[in-house]
PDB file of N, CA, C and O in Angstrom:
ATOM      1  N   MET A   1     -15.416 -10.106  27.988  1.00  0.00           N
ATOM      2  CA  MET A   1     -14.246 -10.907  27.607  1.00  0.00           C
ATOM      3  C   MET A   1     -13.016 -10.576  28.683  1.00  0.00           C
ATOM      4  O   MET A   1     -12.664  -9.412  28.870  1.00  0.00           O
ATOM      5  N   THR A   2     -12.531 -11.448  29.219  1.00  0.00           N
ATOM      6  CA  THR A   2     -11.566 -11.197  30.258  1.00  0.00           C
ATOM      7  C   THR A   2     -10.075 -10.897  29.363  1.00  0.00           C
ATOM      8  O   THR A   2      -9.950 -11.151  28.165  1.00  0.00           O
ATOM      9  N   GLU A   3      -9.129 -10.372  30.140  1.00  0.00           N
ATOM     10  CA  GLU A   3      -7.851 -10.166  29.347  1.00  0.00           C
ATOM     11  C   GLU A   3      -7.463 -11.703  29.165  1.00  0.00           C
ATOM     12  O   GLU A   3      -6.999 -11.878  28.038  1.00  0.00           O
ATOM     13  N   LYS A   4      -7.505 -12.702  29.818  1.00  0.00           N
ATOM     14  CA  LYS A   4      -7.064 -13.871  29.811  1.00  0.00           C
ATOM     15  C   LYS A   4      -7.630 -14.798  28.410  1.00  0.00           C
ATOM     16  O   LYS A   4      -6.935 -15.589  27.772  1.00  0.00           O
ATOM     17  N   GLU A   5      -8.997 -14.477  28.157  1.00  0.00           N
ATOM     18  CA  GLU A   5      -9.794 -14.975  27.154  1.00  0.00           C
ATOM     19  C   GLU A   5      -9.149 -14.381  25.818  1.00  0.00           C
ATOM     20  O   GLU A   5      -8.775 -15.067  24.867  1.00  0.00           O
ATOM     21  N   LEU A   6      -9.080 -12.910  25.913  1.00  0.00           N
ATOM     22  CA  LEU A   6      -8.373 -12.154  24.749  1.00  0.00           C
ATOM     23  C   LEU A   6      -6.912 -12.709  24.253  1.00  0.00           C
ATOM     24  O   LEU A   6      -6.483 -12.801  23.103  1.00  0.00           O
ATOM     25  N   ASP A   7      -6.324 -13.029  25.430  1.00  0.00           N
ATOM     26  CA  ASP A   7      -4.882 -13.554  25.071  1.00  0.00           C
ATOM     27  C   ASP A   7      -4.937 -14.792  24.482  1.00  0.00           C
ATOM     28  O   ASP A   7      -4.322 -14.994  23.435  1.00  0.00           O
ATOM     29  N   ILE A   8      -5.711 -15.805  25.109  1.00  0.00           N
ATOM     30  CA  ILE A   8      -6.081 -17.185  24.289  1.00  0.00           C
ATOM     31  C   ILE A   8      -6.295 -16.856  22.961  1.00  0.00           C
ATOM     32  O   ILE A   8      -5.615 -17.428  22.109  1.00  0.00           O
ATOM     33  N   ARG A   9      -7.215 -15.940  22.600  1.00  0.00           N
ATOM     34  CA  ARG A   9      -7.702 -15.971  21.237  1.00  0.00           C
ATOM     35  C   ARG A   9      -6.710 -15.187  20.264  1.00  0.00           C
ATOM     36  O   ARG A   9      -6.709 -15.350  19.044  1.00  0.00           O
ATOM     37  N   PHE A  10      -5.928 -14.383  20.902  1.00  0.00           N
ATOM     38  CA  PHE A  10      -4.880 -13.664  20.206  1.00  0.00           C
ATOM     39  C   PHE A  10      -3.764 -14.755  19.906  1.00  0.00           C
ATOM     40  O   PHE A  10      -3.346 -14.757  18.748  1.00  0.00           O
ATOM     41  N   GLN A  11      -3.206 -15.712  20.815  1.00  0.00           N
ATOM     42  CA  GLN A  11      -2.508 -16.742  20.724  1.00  0.00           C
ATOM     43  C   GLN A  11      -2.840 -17.767  19.343  1.00  0.00           C
ATOM     44  O   GLN A  11      -2.084 -18.117  18.436  1.00  0.00           O
ATOM     45  N   GLU A  12      -4.286 -18.083  19.591  1.00  0.00           N
ATOM     46  CA  GLU A  12      -4.852 -18.955  18.657  1.00  0.00           C
ATOM     47  C   GLU A  12      -4.672 -18.209  17.076  1.00  0.00           C
ATOM     48  O   GLU A  12      -4.458 -18.845  16.045  1.00  0.00           O
ATOM     49  N   ALA A  13      -4.798 -16.889  17.159  1.00  0.00           N
ATOM     50  CA  ALA A  13      -4.795 -16.242  15.677  1.00  0.00           C
ATOM     51  C   ALA A  13      -3.318 -16.165  15.271  1.00  0.00           C
ATOM     52  O   ALA A  13      -2.976 -16.254  14.092  1.00  0.00           O
ATOM     53  N   VAL A  14      -2.281 -15.963  16.479  1.00  0.00           N
ATOM     54  CA  VAL A  14      -0.940 -15.976  15.984  1.00  0.00           C
ATOM     55  C   VAL A  14      -0.527 -17.449  15.413  1.00  0.00           C
ATOM     56  O   VAL A  14       0.339 -17.547  14.543  1.00  0.00           O
ATOM     57  N   GLU A  15      -1.174 -18.554  15.935  1.00  0.00           N
ATOM     58  CA  GLU A  15      -0.971 -20.054  15.360  1.00  0.00           C
ATOM     59  C   GLU A  15      -1.415 -19.820  14.122  1.00  0.00           C
ATOM     60  O   GLU A  15      -0.535 -19.735  13.265  1.00  0.00           O
ATOM     61  N   ILE A  16      -2.584 -19.684  13.758  1.00  0.00           N
ATOM     62  CA  ILE A  16      -3.205 -19.649  12.477  1.00  0.00           C
ATOM     63  C   ILE A  16      -2.261 -18.896  11.560  1.00  0.00           C
ATOM     64  O   ILE A  16      -1.929 -19.450  10.513  1.00  0.00           O
ATOM     65  N   ALA A  17      -1.870 -17.881  11.801  1.00  0.00           N
ATOM     66  CA  ALA A  17      -1.110 -17.026  10.936  1.00  0.00           C
ATOM     67  C   ALA A  17       0.252 -17.773  10.762  1.00  0.00           C
ATOM     68  O   ALA A  17       0.591 -17.870   9.582  1.00  0.00           O
ATOM     69  N   SER A  18       1.039 -18.277  11.601  1.00  0.00           N
ATOM     70  CA  SER A  18       1.978 -18.952  11.399  1.00  0.00           C
ATOM     71  C   SER A  18       2.136 -20.064  10.287  1.00  0.00           C
ATOM     72  O   SER A  18       3.203 -20.467   9.822  1.00  0.00           O
ATOM     73  N   HIS A  19       0.870 -20.476   9.955  1.00  0.00           N
ATOM     74  CA  HIS A  19       0.757 -21.511   9.130  1.00  0.00           C
ATOM     75  C   HIS A  19       0.460 -21.080   7.687  1.00  0.00           C
ATOM     76  O   HIS A  19       0.379 -21.843   6.724  1.00  0.00           O
ATOM     77  N   MET A  20       0.310 -19.758   7.676  1.00  0.00           N
ATOM     78  CA  MET A  20      -0.209 -18.892   6.397  1.00  0.00           C
ATOM     79  C   MET A  20       1.230 -18.715   5.607  1.00  0.00           C
ATOM     80  O   MET A  20       2.295 -18.718   6.224  1.00  0.00           O
ATOM     81  N   SER A  21       1.151 -18.571   4.268  1.00  0.00           N
ATOM     82  CA  SER A  21       2.142 -18.290   3.459  1.00  0.00           C
ATOM     83  C   SER A  21       2.182 -16.969   3.139  1.00  0.00           C
ATOM     84  O   SER A  21       1.225 -16.534   2.499  1.00  0.00           O
ATOM     85  N   GLN A  22       3.281 -16.044   3.507  1.00  0.00           N
ATOM     86  CA  GLN A  22       3.569 -14.616   3.214  1.00  0.00           C
ATOM     87  C   GLN A  22       3.039 -14.467   1.977  1.00  0.00           C
ATOM     88  O   GLN A  22       2.064 -13.762   1.721  1.00  0.00           O
ATOM     89  N   ALA A  23       3.757 -15.219   1.078  1.00  0.00           N
ATOM     90  CA  ALA A  23       3.552 -14.891  -0.265  1.00  0.00           C
ATOM     91  C   ALA A  23       2.015 -14.941  -0.895  1.00  0.00           C
ATOM     92  O   ALA A  23       1.704 -14.492  -1.998  1.00  0.00           O
ATOM     93  N   SER A  24       1.143 -15.572   0.032  1.00  0.00           N
ATOM     94  CA  SER A  24      -0.104 -15.657  -0.646  1.00  0.00           C
ATOM     95  C   SER A  24      -1.069 -14.303  -0.180  1.00  0.00           C
ATOM     96  O   SER A  24      -2.200 -14.100  -0.621  1.00  0.00           O
ATOM     97  N   LEU A  25      -0.476 -13.578   0.646  1.00  0.00           N
ATOM     98  CA  LEU A  25      -1.133 -12.232   1.085  1.00  0.00           C
ATOM     99  C   LEU A  25      -0.485 -11.072   0.556  1.00  0.00           C
ATOM    100  O   LEU A  25       0.731 -10.880   0.592  1.00  0.00           O
ATOM    101  N   PRO A  26      -1.443 -10.214   0.006  1.00  0.00           N
ATOM    102  CA  PRO A  26      -0.839  -8.858  -0.568  1.00  0.00           C
ATOM    103  C   PRO A  26       0.088  -8.076   0.569  1.00  0.00           C
ATOM    104  O   PRO A  26      -0.034  -8.230   1.785  1.00  0.00           O
ATOM    105  N   GLN A  27       0.933  -7.305  -0.016  1.00  0.00           N
ATOM    106  CA  GLN A  27       1.852  -6.630   0.989  1.00  0.00           C
ATOM    107  C   GLN A  27       1.273  -5.729   1.744  1.00  0.00           C
ATOM    108  O   GLN A  27       1.851  -5.476   2.801  1.00  0.00           O
ATOM    109  N   ASP A  28       0.021  -5.010   1.445  1.00  0.00           N
ATOM    110  CA  ASP A  28      -0.884  -4.179   2.273  1.00  0.00           C
ATOM    111  C   ASP A  28      -1.365  -4.975   3.278  1.00  0.00           C
ATOM    112  O   ASP A  28      -1.447  -4.433   4.380  1.00  0.00           O
ATOM    113  N   GLU A  29      -1.789  -6.405   3.165  1.00  0.00           N
ATOM    114  CA  GLU A  29      -2.564  -6.982   4.333  1.00  0.00           C
ATOM    115  C   GLU A  29      -1.288  -7.374   5.228  1.00  0.00           C
ATOM    116  O   GLU A  29      -1.365  -7.141   6.435  1.00  0.00           O
ATOM    117  N   GLN A  30      -0.094  -7.967   4.699  1.00  0.00           N
ATOM    118  CA  GLN A  30       1.195  -8.194   5.323  1.00  0.00           C
ATOM    119  C   GLN A  30       1.437  -7.249   6.584  1.00  0.00           C
ATOM    120  O   GLN A  30       1.542  -7.602   7.758  1.00  0.00           O
ATOM    121  N   LEU A  31       1.502  -5.933   6.045  1.00  0.00           N
ATOM    122  CA  LEU A  31       2.035  -4.654   6.742  1.00  0.00           C
ATOM    123  C   LEU A  31       0.946  -4.449   7.881  1.00  0.00           C
ATOM    124  O   LEU A  31       1.310  -4.200   9.030  1.00  0.00           O
ATOM    125  N   ARG A  32      -0.522  -4.568   7.513  1.00  0.00           N
ATOM    126  CA  ARG A  32      -1.625  -4.323   8.492  1.00  0.00           C
ATOM    127  C   ARG A  32      -1.319  -5.534   9.753  1.00  0.00           C
ATOM    128  O   ARG A  32      -1.171  -5.224  10.935  1.00  0.00           O
ATOM    129  N   LEU A  33      -1.271  -6.670   9.334  1.00  0.00           N
ATOM    130  CA  LEU A  33      -1.063  -7.719  10.379  1.00  0.00           C
ATOM    131  C   LEU A  33      -0.001  -7.372  11.161  1.00  0.00           C
ATOM    132  O   LEU A  33      -0.168  -7.184  12.366  1.00  0.00           O
ATOM    133  N   TYR A  34       1.333  -7.232  10.518  1.00  0.00           N
ATOM    134  CA  TYR A  34       2.537  -6.755  11.180  1.00  0.00           C
ATOM    135  C   TYR A  34       2.332  -5.660  12.244  1.00  0.00           C
ATOM    136  O   TYR A  34       2.858  -5.629  13.356  1.00  0.00           O
ATOM    137  N   ALA A  35       1.560  -4.854  11.763  1.00  0.00           N
ATOM    138  CA  ALA A  35       1.360  -3.508  12.779  1.00  0.00           C
ATOM    139  C   ALA A  35       0.451  -3.898  13.833  1.00  0.00           C
ATOM    140  O   ALA A  35       0.605  -3.592  15.015  1.00  0.00           O
ATOM    141  N   TYR A  36      -0.567  -4.631  13.335  1.00  0.00           N
ATOM    142  CA  TYR A  36      -1.338  -5.014  14.631  1.00  0.00           C
ATOM    143  C   TYR A  36      -0.648  -6.010  15.718  1.00  0.00           C
ATOM    144  O   TYR A  36      -0.723  -5.827  16.933  1.00  0.00           O
ATOM    145  N   TYR A  37      -0.061  -6.939  15.183  1.00  0.00           N
ATOM    146  CA  TYR A  37       0.871  -7.741  15.913  1.00  0.00           C
ATOM    147  C   TYR A  37       1.674  -6.972  16.850  1.00  0.00           C
ATOM    148  O   TYR A  37       1.489  -7.066  18.064  1.00  0.00           O
ATOM    149  N   LYS A  38       2.664  -6.123  16.276  1.00  0.00           N
ATOM    150  CA  LYS A  38       3.604  -5.394  17.043  1.00  0.00           C
ATOM    151  C   LYS A  38       2.759  -4.587  18.087  1.00  0.00           C
ATOM    152  O   LYS A  38       3.070  -4.623  19.278  1.00  0.00           O
ATOM    153  N   GLN A  39       1.751  -3.901  17.663  1.00  0.00           N
ATOM    154  CA  GLN A  39       1.115  -2.964  18.810  1.00  0.00           C
ATOM    155  C   GLN A  39       0.289  -3.875  19.957  1.00  0.00           C
ATOM    156  O   GLN A  39      -0.090  -3.517  21.072  1.00  0.00           O
ATOM    157  N   ALA A  40       0.167  -4.970  19.399  1.00  0.00           N
ATOM    158  CA  ALA A  40      -0.706  -6.091  20.541  1.00  0.00           C
ATOM    159  C   ALA A  40       0.410  -6.659  21.320  1.00  0.00           C
ATOM    160  O   ALA A  40       0.085  -7.003  22.456  1.00  0.00           O
ATOM    161  N   THR A  41       1.667  -6.846  20.991  1.00  0.00           N
ATOM    162  CA  THR A  41       2.649  -7.228  21.759  1.00  0.00           C
ATOM    163  C   THR A  41       3.738  -6.364  22.381  1.00  0.00           C
ATOM    164  O   THR A  41       4.481  -6.749  23.283  1.00  0.00           O
ATOM    165  N   PHE A  42       3.759  -5.301  21.882  1.00  0.00           N
ATOM    166  CA  PHE A  42       4.935  -4.208  22.251  1.00  0.00           C
ATOM    167  C   PHE A  42       4.460  -2.897  22.658  1.00  0.00           C
ATOM    168  O   PHE A  42       5.146  -2.059  23.244  1.00  0.00           O
ATOM    169  N   GLY A  43       3.093  -2.752  22.269  1.00  0.00           N
ATOM    170  CA  GLY A  43       2.500  -1.257  22.488  1.00  0.00           C
ATOM    171  C   GLY A  43       2.809  -0.304  21.579  1.00  0.00           C
ATOM    172  O   GLY A  43       3.060  -0.664  20.429  1.00  0.00           O
ATOM    173  N   THR A  44       2.842   0.938  21.893  1.00  0.00           N
ATOM    174  CA  THR A  44       3.145   1.852  20.961  1.00  0.00           C
ATOM    175  C   THR A  44       4.402   2.090  20.585  1.00  0.00           C
ATOM    176  O   THR A  44       5.213   2.180  21.507  1.00  0.00           O
ATOM    177  N   ILE A  45       4.801   2.218  19.491  1.00  0.00           N
ATOM    178  CA  ILE A  45       6.176   2.162  18.729  1.00  0.00           C
ATOM    179  C   ILE A  45       7.200   3.274  19.480  1.00  0.00           C
ATOM    180  O   ILE A  45       6.670   4.313  19.873  1.00  0.00           O
ATOM    181  N   ASP A  46       8.359   3.127  19.651  1.00  0.00           N
ATOM    182  CA  ASP A  46       9.127   4.121  20.237  1.00  0.00           C
ATOM    183  C   ASP A  46      10.110   4.318  18.962  1.00  0.00           C
ATOM    184  O   ASP A  46      11.042   3.569  18.668  1.00  0.00           O
ATOM    185  N   TYR A  47       9.786   5.256  18.403  1.00  0.00           N
ATOM    186  CA  TYR A  47      10.390   5.230  16.885  1.00  0.00           C
ATOM    187  C   TYR A  47      12.015   5.855  17.281  1.00  0.00           C
ATOM    188  O   TYR A  47      12.299   6.856  17.939  1.00  0.00           O
ATOM    189  N   ASN A  48      12.892   4.891  16.635  1.00  0.00           N
ATOM    190  CA  ASN A  48      14.268   5.363  16.686  1.00  0.00           C
ATOM    191  C   ASN A  48      14.965   4.910  15.290  1.00  0.00           C
ATOM    192  O   ASN A  48      15.151   3.758  14.899  1.00  0.00           O
ATOM    193  N   HIS A  49      15.284   6.075  14.674  1.00  0.00           N
ATOM    194  CA  HIS A  49      16.144   6.171  13.413  1.00  0.00           C
ATOM    195  C   HIS A  49      17.293   5.692  13.528  1.00  0.00           C
ATOM    196  O   HIS A  49      18.076   6.231  14.310  1.00  0.00           O
ATOM    197  N   SER A  50      17.682   4.554  12.775  1.00  0.00           N
ATOM    198  CA  SER A  50      19.142   4.127  12.924  1.00  0.00           C
ATOM    199  C   SER A  50      19.780   4.161  11.465  1.00  0.00           C
ATOM    200  O   SER A  50      19.154   4.341  10.420  1.00  0.00           O
ATOM    201  N   ALA A  51      21.019   3.972  11.588  1.00  0.00           N
ATOM    202  CA  ALA A  51      21.855   4.034  10.062  1.00  0.00           C
ATOM    203  C   ALA A  51      21.352   2.766   9.157  1.00  0.00           C
ATOM    204  O   ALA A  51      21.261   2.793   7.929  1.00  0.00           O
ATOM    205  N   ASP A  52      21.038   1.635  10.007  1.00  0.00           N
ATOM    206  CA  ASP A  52      20.864   0.497   9.415  1.00  0.00           C
ATOM    207  C   ASP A  52      19.219   0.318   8.883  1.00  0.00           C
ATOM    208  O   ASP A  52      18.688  -0.752   8.588  1.00  0.00           O
ATOM    209  N   PHE A  53      18.605   1.631   8.851  1.00  0.00           N
ATOM    210  CA  PHE A  53      17.043   1.619   8.702  1.00  0.00           C
ATOM    211  C   PHE A  53      16.996   1.591   7.105  1.00  0.00           C
ATOM    212  O   PHE A  53      17.591   2.453   6.459  1.00  0.00           O
ATOM    213  N   ASP A  54      16.275   0.579   6.498  1.00  0.00           N
ATOM    214  CA  ASP A  54      16.193   0.512   5.160  1.00  0.00           C
ATOM    215  C   ASP A  54      14.729   0.683   4.817  1.00  0.00           C
ATOM    216  O   ASP A  54      13.942   0.913   5.735  1.00  0.00           O
ATOM    217  N   LEU A  55      14.211   0.569   3.311  1.00  0.00           N
ATOM    218  CA  LEU A  55      12.971   0.866   2.878  1.00  0.00           C
ATOM    219  C   LEU A  55      11.984  -0.336   3.449  1.00  0.00           C
ATOM    220  O   LEU A  55      10.790  -0.137   3.674  1.00  0.00           O
ATOM    221  N   ARG A  56      12.506  -1.346   3.610  1.00  0.00           N
ATOM    222  CA  ARG A  56      11.558  -2.411   4.043  1.00  0.00           C
ATOM    223  C   ARG A  56      10.928  -2.092   5.623  1.00  0.00           C
ATOM    224  O   ARG A  56       9.751  -2.161   5.977  1.00  0.00           O
ATOM    225  N   ASN A  57      12.172  -1.709   6.459  1.00  0.00           N
ATOM    226  CA  ASN A  57      11.748  -1.388   7.524  1.00  0.00           C
ATOM    227  C   ASN A  57      11.005   0.101   7.859  1.00  0.00           C
ATOM    228  O   ASN A  57      10.388   0.344   8.897  1.00  0.00           O
ATOM    229  N   ALA A  58      11.188   0.926   6.861  1.00  0.00           N
ATOM    230  CA  ALA A  58      10.349   2.134   6.872  1.00  0.00           C
ATOM    231  C   ALA A  58       8.970   1.886   6.645  1.00  0.00           C
ATOM    232  O   ALA A  58       8.097   2.529   7.228  1.00  0.00           O
ATOM    233  N   PHE A  59       8.691   0.829   5.685  1.00  0.00           N
ATOM    234  CA  PHE A  59       7.220   0.643   5.426  1.00  0.00           C
ATOM    235  C   PHE A  59       6.629  -0.142   6.809  1.00  0.00           C
ATOM    236  O   PHE A  59       5.485   0.110   7.187  1.00  0.00           O
ATOM    237  N   LYS A  60       7.402  -1.019   7.471  1.00  0.00           N
ATOM    238  CA  LYS A  60       6.883  -1.429   8.477  1.00  0.00           C
ATOM    239  C   LYS A  60       6.602  -0.732   9.709  1.00  0.00           C
ATOM    240  O   LYS A  60       5.726  -1.012  10.528  1.00  0.00           O
ATOM    241  N   THR A  61       7.447   0.214   9.748  1.00  0.00           N
ATOM    242  CA  THR A  61       7.395   1.293  10.903  1.00  0.00           C
ATOM    243  C   THR A  61       6.312   2.152  10.550  1.00  0.00           C
ATOM    244  O   THR A  61       5.448   2.265  11.420  1.00  0.00           O
ATOM    245  N   ASN A  62       6.174   2.667   9.686  1.00  0.00           N
ATOM    246  CA  ASN A  62       5.085   3.546   9.089  1.00  0.00           C
ATOM    247  C   ASN A  62       3.607   2.890   9.402  1.00  0.00           C
ATOM    248  O   ASN A  62       2.607   3.486   9.802  1.00  0.00           O
ATOM    249  N   ALA A  63       3.755   1.544   9.117  1.00  0.00           N
ATOM    250  CA  ALA A  63       2.438   0.750   9.261  1.00  0.00           C
ATOM    251  C   ALA A  63       1.963   0.754  10.642  1.00  0.00           C
ATOM    252  O   ALA A  63       0.796   0.995  10.951  1.00  0.00           O
ATOM    253  N   TRP A  64       3.156   0.404  11.686  1.00  0.00           N
ATOM    254  CA  TRP A  64       2.947   0.449  13.030  1.00  0.00           C
ATOM    255  C   TRP A  64       2.534   1.950  13.702  1.00  0.00           C
ATOM    256  O   TRP A  64       1.640   2.095  14.536  1.00  0.00           O
ATOM    257  N   MET A  65       3.291   2.914  13.215  1.00  0.00           N
ATOM    258  CA  MET A  65       3.094   3.969  13.608  1.00  0.00           C
ATOM    259  C   MET A  65       1.452   4.640  13.154  1.00  0.00           C
ATOM    260  O   MET A  65       0.815   5.471  13.801  1.00  0.00           O
ATOM    261  N   GLN A  66       1.150   4.146  12.182  1.00  0.00           N
ATOM    262  CA  GLN A  66      -0.322   4.572  11.912  1.00  0.00           C
ATOM    263  C   GLN A  66      -1.398   4.056  12.623  1.00  0.00           C
ATOM    264  O   GLN A  66      -2.522   4.547  12.512  1.00  0.00           O
ATOM    265  N   ILE A  67      -1.123   2.986  13.438  1.00  0.00           N
ATOM    266  CA  ILE A  67      -2.154   2.222  14.220  1.00  0.00           C
ATOM    267  C   ILE A  67      -1.680   2.513  15.717  1.00  0.00           C
ATOM    268  O   ILE A  67      -2.228   1.844  16.593  1.00  0.00           O
ATOM    269  N   SER A  68      -0.762   3.400  16.076  1.00  0.00           N
ATOM    270  CA  SER A  68      -0.110   3.497  17.454  1.00  0.00           C
ATOM    271  C   SER A  68      -1.116   4.028  18.617  1.00  0.00           C
ATOM    272  O   SER A  68      -0.903   3.942  19.826  1.00  0.00           O
ATOM    273  N   HIS A  69      -2.330   4.632  17.950  1.00  0.00           N
ATOM    274  CA  HIS A  69      -3.396   5.281  18.931  1.00  0.00           C
ATOM    275  C   HIS A  69      -4.145   4.021  19.493  1.00  0.00           C
ATOM    276  O   HIS A  69      -4.791   4.074  20.540  1.00  0.00           O
ATOM    277  N   LEU A  70      -4.015   2.853  18.711  1.00  0.00           N
ATOM    278  CA  LEU A  70      -4.863   1.739  19.253  1.00  0.00           C
ATOM    279  C   LEU A  70      -4.197   1.237  20.720  1.00  0.00           C
ATOM    280  O   LEU A  70      -2.996   1.346  20.968  1.00  0.00           O
ATOM    281  N   SER A  71      -5.236   0.643  21.687  1.00  0.00           N
ATOM    282  CA  SER A  71      -4.668   0.101  22.810  1.00  0.00           C
ATOM    283  C   SER A  71      -4.038  -1.386  22.378  1.00  0.00           C
ATOM    284  O   SER A  71      -4.073  -1.951  21.284  1.00  0.00           O
ATOM    285  N   VAL A  72      -3.529  -1.750  23.476  1.00  0.00           N
ATOM    286  CA  VAL A  72      -2.900  -3.338  22.995  1.00  0.00           C
ATOM    287  C   VAL A  72      -4.225  -4.276  22.810  1.00  0.00           C
ATOM    288  O   VAL A  72      -4.304  -5.238  22.045  1.00  0.00           O
ATOM    289  N   GLU A  73      -5.105  -3.855  23.555  1.00  0.00           N
ATOM    290  CA  GLU A  73      -6.492  -5.038  23.433  1.00  0.00           C
ATOM    291  C   GLU A  73      -7.146  -4.636  22.077  1.00  0.00           C
ATOM    292  O   GLU A  73      -7.632  -5.507  21.356  1.00  0.00           O
ATOM    293  N   GLU A  74      -7.158  -3.423  21.756  1.00  0.00           N
ATOM    294  CA  GLU A  74      -7.865  -3.074  20.267  1.00  0.00           C
ATOM    295  C   GLU A  74      -7.139  -3.958  19.230  1.00  0.00           C
ATOM    296  O   GLU A  74      -7.678  -4.710  18.418  1.00  0.00           O
ATOM    297  N   ALA A  75      -5.607  -3.696  19.431  1.00  0.00           N
ATOM    298  CA  ALA A  75      -4.863  -4.238  18.306  1.00  0.00           C
ATOM    299  C   ALA A  75      -5.080  -5.683  18.414  1.00  0.00           C
ATOM    300  O   ALA A  75      -5.315  -6.273  17.359  1.00  0.00           O
ATOM    301  N   LYS A  76      -5.043  -6.388  19.548  1.00  0.00           N
ATOM    302  CA  LYS A  76      -5.319  -7.903  19.344  1.00  0.00           C
ATOM    303  C   LYS A  76      -6.653  -8.179  18.963  1.00  0.00           C
ATOM    304  O   LYS A  76      -6.814  -9.221  18.327  1.00  0.00           O
ATOM    305  N   GLU A  77      -7.672  -7.464  19.214  1.00  0.00           N
ATOM    306  CA  GLU A  77      -9.041  -7.830  18.594  1.00  0.00           C
ATOM    307  C   GLU A  77      -9.006  -7.634  17.051  1.00  0.00           C
ATOM    308  O   GLU A  77      -9.613  -8.407  16.308  1.00  0.00           O
ATOM    309  N   LEU A  78      -8.301  -6.610  16.600  1.00  0.00           N
ATOM    310  CA  LEU A  78      -8.173  -6.417  15.262  1.00  0.00           C
ATOM    311  C   LEU A  78      -7.162  -7.320  14.370  1.00  0.00           C
ATOM    312  O   LEU A  78      -7.407  -7.512  13.179  1.00  0.00           O
ATOM    313  N   TYR A  79      -6.195  -7.779  14.901  1.00  0.00           N
ATOM    314  CA  TYR A  79      -5.400  -8.858  14.739  1.00  0.00           C
ATOM    315  C   TYR A  79      -6.228 -10.314  14.448  1.00  0.00           C
ATOM    316  O   TYR A  79      -6.103 -11.005  13.437  1.00  0.00           O
ATOM    317  N   ILE A  80      -7.007 -10.556  15.481  1.00  0.00           N
ATOM    318  CA  ILE A  80      -7.836 -11.666  15.603  1.00  0.00           C
ATOM    319  C   ILE A  80      -8.845 -11.666  14.380  1.00  0.00           C
ATOM    320  O   ILE A  80      -8.944 -12.687  13.699  1.00  0.00           O
ATOM    321  N   GLU A  81      -9.572 -10.573  14.099  1.00  0.00           N
ATOM    322  CA  GLU A  81     -10.548 -10.265  13.199  1.00  0.00           C
ATOM    323  C   GLU A  81      -9.863 -10.614  11.729  1.00  0.00           C
ATOM    324  O   GLU A  81     -10.272 -11.421  10.894  1.00  0.00           O
ATOM    325  N   ALA A  82      -8.894  -9.905  11.680  1.00  0.00           N
ATOM    326  CA  ALA A  82      -8.097 -10.225  10.280  1.00  0.00           C
ATOM    327  C   ALA A  82      -7.522 -11.573   9.911  1.00  0.00           C
ATOM    328  O   ALA A  82      -7.508 -12.063   8.782  1.00  0.00           O
ATOM    329  N   ILE A  83      -7.116 -12.026  10.868  1.00  0.00           N
ATOM    330  CA  ILE A  83      -6.685 -13.434  10.668  1.00  0.00           C
ATOM    331  C   ILE A  83      -7.869 -14.391  10.445  1.00  0.00           C
ATOM    332  O   ILE A  83      -7.892 -15.282   9.597  1.00  0.00           O
ATOM    333  N   ASN A  84      -8.747 -14.124  11.227  1.00  0.00           N
ATOM    334  CA  ASN A  84      -9.959 -15.047  10.864  1.00  0.00           C
ATOM    335  C   ASN A  84     -10.563 -14.934   9.655  1.00  0.00           C
ATOM    336  O   ASN A  84     -10.968 -15.935   9.064  1.00  0.00           O
ATOM    337  N   ALA A  85     -10.694 -13.629   9.130  1.00  0.00           N
ATOM    338  CA  ALA A  85     -11.240 -13.234   8.035  1.00  0.00           C
ATOM    339  C   ALA A  85     -10.378 -13.853   6.714  1.00  0.00           C
ATOM    340  O   ALA A  85     -10.907 -14.387   5.739  1.00  0.00           O
ATOM    341  N   ILE A  86      -9.030 -13.669   6.901  1.00  0.00           N
ATOM    342  CA  ILE A  86      -7.952 -14.229   5.604  1.00  0.00           C
ATOM    343  C   ILE A  86      -8.124 -15.631   6.016  1.00  0.00           C
ATOM    344  O   ILE A  86      -8.202 -16.196   4.925  1.00  0.00           O
ATOM    345  N   ALA A  87      -8.229 -16.516   6.896  1.00  0.00           N
ATOM    346  CA  ALA A  87      -8.245 -17.862   7.048  1.00  0.00           C
ATOM    347  C   ALA A  87      -9.617 -18.291   6.340  1.00  0.00           C
ATOM    348  O   ALA A  87      -9.599 -19.278   5.605  1.00  0.00           O
ATOM    349  N   LYS A  88     -10.871 -17.540   6.551  1.00  0.00           N
ATOM    350  CA  LYS A  88     -11.873 -17.965   6.178  1.00  0.00           C
ATOM    351  C   LYS A  88     -12.172 -17.969   4.669  1.00  0.00           C
ATOM    352  O   LYS A  88     -13.035 -18.680   4.154  1.00  0.00           O
ATOM    353  N   ASN A  89     -11.269 -16.991   3.921  1.00  0.00           N
ATOM    354  CA  ASN A  89     -11.198 -17.002   2.600  1.00  0.00           C
ATOM    355  C   ASN A  89     -10.162 -17.831   1.850  1.00  0.00           C
ATOM    356  O   ASN A  89     -10.040 -17.843   0.625  1.00  0.00           O
ATOM    357  N   ILE A  90      -9.442 -18.511   2.708  1.00  0.00           N
ATOM    358  CA  ILE A  90      -8.627 -19.525   2.109  1.00  0.00           C
ATOM    359  C   ILE A  90      -9.116 -20.698   2.103  1.00  0.00           C
ATOM    360  O   ILE A  90      -8.640 -21.456   1.259  1.00  0.00           O
ATOM    361  N   LYS A  91      -9.986 -21.131   2.831  1.00  0.00           N
ATOM    362  CA  LYS A  91     -10.679 -22.320   2.999  1.00  0.00           C
ATOM    363  C   LYS A  91     -11.508 -22.755   1.793  1.00  0.00           C
ATOM    364  O   LYS A  91     -12.162 -23.797   1.837  1.00  0.00           O
TER     365      LYS A  91
END
């Protein structure tokens, strides 16, 4: 698969996700999707602890750090797979 094909599939998954209700997903799934998305779009996290760091952001940062070993391409593939699995279960 080419990089362009992967990017198209990733954008399609992002579009599907944008129509999902966060309230319908368990928090652990939300965090996993967040981490895959951030890794896929920004790459490895550059951790910077700031004064406005709250518990919610701590969980999000932790989720992202746990998958920081993945390449951007791997994160995109995992995001696509996760979104497609969730969408299949919703139907």
